[in-house]
MIMAR-711002 format. One record per residue (C-alpha): residue in three letters; x, y, z. Coordinates in pm, whole numbers, plus 50000, padded with zeros to 5 digits. Last residue first. Layout:
N
ALAXYZ ...
END
This chain:
388
ASN780426248095723 LYS782306243596050 ARG780656218096272 ASN779736226096630 ARG775946225296588 ILE776026193096388 MET778396174896623 GLU776376186596923 MET773186174596758 MET774696140096703 LYS775976137897061 ARG772616148697199 ALA770716123696987 ILE772886094497101 ALA772896106597461 THR769116103497479 ASN769426065697446 GLN771256065697780 MET774806053297766 ILE776956022197806 GLY780306023297627 THR781186034797276 PHE779316061197075 ALA781786090097097 LYS784446068896926 ALA782476070796600 GLY783176107996554 PRO784386103996196 GLY783346070296056 PHE781636039196187 ALA779386034396492 PHE777496004196632 ILE775096007596927 PRO773585976697088 VAL770335974797284 PRO769835974497661 THR767085950397773 GLY763865967097887 THR761685943997680 HIS759075950097412 LYS756095926997374 GLY755215892097256 TRP756765870897530 ILE759815850197630 PHE761005843297278 GLN762725813797112 GLY765215810996829 SER766685787196575 VAL769215795696304 GLU770245778995980 GLY772685796695750 LYS773845762695634 GLN777515765895732 MET776585785896042 VAL774315758596182 GLY772035771496455 GLY770515767196796 THR768785784797083 ASN769385821296993 SER767235840197247 MET764635866997178 GLY763135887297461 GLY760215896497234 THR761255930897116 GLU764395950597197 HIS764285988497208 ASP764876019696994 ALA767666002296807 THR771196010996691 VAL773346016996384 ILE775356049196356 VAL777096059696033 LEU779316090696037 THR780116104795693 GLU783146125195594 ARG785246097195440 ASP783076098195123 LYS784216065194974 VAL784006045795300 ALA780806063695400 PHE779086055395071 GLU779886018395101 LEU778746018995462 ALA775356033595376 ARG774786007095110 GLY775995979595345 ILE773665991195621 ALA770825986295371 GLN772055950795318 ASP772215945795694 PHE768595956695725 ASP767515930295474 LEU769275902895669 MET767645915195991 GLU764225914595825 LYS764795878495716 THR765915868696066 VAL762975884596244 PHE760415867396019 PRO762245833896038 THR762335836196421 LYS758625844096454 ASN757625854896804 GLN754825876396654 HIS755925907296845 GLY759525899296755 GLY758695896796385 ALA756955930396403 ASP760005945996569 ILE762355934096295 LYS759685950196079 SER760755986296124 ALA764115986795951 GLU764486024395990 VAL766826047995803 MET767446082995939 LEU769396107195719 PHE771246139195807 PHE772906159095530 GLY775916179595425 LYS776626216295358 SER777476209394992 ASN773916196694937 GLU773796171394653 ASN774336144394916 LEU770636143895001 LEU769676130194661 ARG772246102494638 ILE771846093395005 ALA768086089994958 GLN768676068494651 GLU770986044694836 THR768636041595132 SER765696036094898 GLU767676008494726 SER768545991795056 LEU765005993695189 MET763105984994869 GLN765345955594778 GLY762415931894721 ARG759145939594902 GLU758275902494925 PRO761725894695071 TYR761065910495318 HIS757675921095454 PRO755305944195266 VAL755365982495308 HIS752905994195572 MET749726013195479 ASP748566024295135 ALA751976014795002 PHE755086030594847 LEU754506066694947 GLY757786083394850 VAL758016120294937 VAL760476141094737 SER762516173094743 ALA766146162794721 LYS766336168594346 LYS766806146294042 VAL764046120494086 LYS764266092293832 LYS765436066594088 LEU762386074294301 GLU760056064194018 ASP761746030094001 VAL761646027594381 ASN757866030494398 HIS755006055194449 VAL756436089794396 VAL755376124094525 GLN757546152994406 MET757886183594624 GLY757286219294513 LYS754886230494785 LYS752046225594539 ARG753196189494508 LEU753166185494886 SER749626199394903 ASP748516174594638 SER750016146194843 ILE748346160395154 ASN744896155495005 LEU742506170295258 GLY739056155295310 ASP739216157195689 THR738796119495729 ARG741746113195503 ASN742196092795188 GLU745266109295028 PHE747906114695296 HIS746806090195564 LYS746066063695300 ARG749546067695146 GLY751076053595465 GLY754206036195336 GLY757856046595335 ILE760146073695198 ALA760696109495314 VAL763296132195149 ASP763716169695205 ILE762226173095554 ASP761556209995626 SER758266202895805 LYS754736214895731 PHE753916185795498 LEU755396161295746 ASP753296177096020 TYR750226170395804 ALA751166133495796 ILE751536134796175 ALA748046149396209 GLU746666121495991 TYR748466094696192 GLU747486106896536 ASN748226071796666 ARG751646082396797 HIS750066104197064 PRO750756139197194 GLN752066151496855 HIS755226168996735 ALA756516157996394 TYR759786158096193 PHE762256132196326 VAL759756117696575 ALA757576106796283 PRO760146082296143 THR759926060996459 ALA756216064196536 HIS754676058096193 ASN754126086895952 VAL756306071795677 LEU754276040595744 ALA756676011795800 THR759626000595586 THR761336033595663 VAL763446061195508 VAL763836095895660 GLY765556126895523 THR767396159095594 ASN769466183495387 MET771816206595575 GLY771526244595599 LYS772576246095963 LYS768986253096065 SER767996221795872 ALA770406200996083 VAL768866212596411 GLU765376205796275 CYS766496171196165 VAL768026164396509 ASN764766171496688 GLU763696202296882 VAL761316196997171 LYS757606204797190 LYS756206204897543 GLY753996176597666 ASN755466175698016 ALA757506143997948 ASP759026160597640 LEU757356161497300 GLY758596148996962 ILE755976121496934 ALA754606108697265 HIS753266072697283 ASN755186063197601 TYR756156093097812 THR759296112897738 LYS763046111197781 VAL764936137997591 GLY767636137997322 CYS765366147997035 ALA765716121096769 LEU766996091296968 ALA764926099797279 THR761896106897061 GLY762376072896898 GLY762286054797230 ALA759236074697337 ALA757436067097010 SER758776031596977 ASP757446020697316 THR759616020197623 ILE759585993597894 TYR760686006398236 ASN757916032098198 ASP757146068698257 ALA760186087498126 SER761146059597885 GLN763696031897944 THR766056024497653 ARG769566021197793 SER771896020597492 PHE774945998497454 GLY778286004397285 VAL780385994496985 HIS783146011396786 LYS784695987096538 PHE781845987196286 ASN782945966295988 GLU781285935996146 LEU777945952796084 TYR778275943695717 LEU777375908695829 ARG779025874495794 GLY778685841695985 GLN776765821195732 ASN774285848595644 ALA771675831795865 THR774145831096154 MET774825868296124 GLY771115876196100 ALA770375855696411 PHE773345872796575 VAL771825906996522 GLN768425895496649 ALA770065880696959 VAL771915913497026 GLY768705933497022 MET766755948496734 GLY763165958996807 ASP763235986596546 GLY766585984496370 ILE767456021196354 MET770046035296113 LEU771366070396178 ILE773286084895883 ILE775276116295965 ASN776986138695708 LYS779846163795737 PRO781376143996019 GLN784416157696204 SER788186152196175 SER787876136395830 PHE788356098895805 GLN791376077095724 VAL789986042695649 GLU791016009395800 PRO790255981095561 TYR786695973695446 TYR784965940095462 THR782395934895188 VAL779425911895249 LYS777575891594987 HIS773965883395063 LEU772395850295160 LEU768775839395184 GLY769035801395178 GLY768725794495548 GLU766395772095746 PHE764995797995983 THR763945777196282 GLU761185781196537 LYS761365768096894 PHE758165762997086 LYS757755771697451 LYS756935808097377 ASN753495798797248 LYS752215791297597 PRO753085826797698 ASP750135840397491 LYS751085870897281 TYR750585853196945 GLU747145842297058 GLU745855877597074 GLN742315872796939 ALA742215835997032 THR742885841697399 GLY739435841197558 VAL739455803897633 PHE742465786897477 PRO744145775097795 PHE740875758297909 LEU740315735397611 CYS742765707797691 LEU741945707798061 LEU738245707097980 LEU738655676997749 VAL740715658298008 ILE738055664698271 ILE735275653398036 ARG737105621097955 MET737565614998326 ASP733765611098363 VAL733045621998717 GLN730995600098956 VAL729435618899243 MET729685599899566 
END
């Protein structure tokens, strides 16, 4: 009989799960067994607004996308802020079905195209339908009505979600082509990262210089943005993605406020998309503190939009997501401390429906369960039917 050293067997059993997985360890199911806790201490003040009498139809629309934000992510943020979020002001709530044309699990490009263009498409497509044909997005519809348009993101300004509001490309990874699409578009304000794809390109073009020749300002931080007087600006705040929160400071909420200030100079109104992109990144990494911090930052940006809408009374604010990421679950928390624990089922997107919150004129149209494409179609219908 062959004698086996049990120490060798134990060693092999310990090592086996790690073989070949080091490069994508964060996606390994074994990591989903462990609970992570955000311990609190990152609070922001929340204002609750009384009932407001709005106009009969929206003059302005602000669409705010929490990339990867599901109900658990929302409640993680609420718990971390000791039970309070600006989102509680939104009395009209629904759910969005996020499946793409070719997959039960959408990616951000197809999910974003649905929210921007009102059509289902294949994963990775930017502003194209399932057959690869260009489709009109809500910004293009708004521009035809003489409205100002803008996008703000904590990702590359030419990343999938912001890109679908001005670009048309077969694949989301065509970053340089998407940057050139931004130059060709009628977008009035675009803020995010991605300077590399504008100024250090493989084709030798400098899109920032081209934008300046077109009459647009190019700025590199919020302080420079605050000095801009006209809605004709591209903010490139990082070579690639903008840093995580709170390292980036109040970049998202301040950029949202400044974009609204600039876009609102147009008497015909504006459309603005604001993306909190890194909720998704935290979900991919299965990091509860990461997700929670990004959710808290997003809520502060929501607060800036909400404050404007309450004063303006002609602005519809919609908050939703392109998909949920990670299959997050809230597994514990202490409201009084702002402490929240969470676990994830894996490191990718899920097919779970995501919430829709609406505030302002036309908000009732966004209640109930609907396809993600319905959100874009309802917004475009409101824009096309409005009386200037």
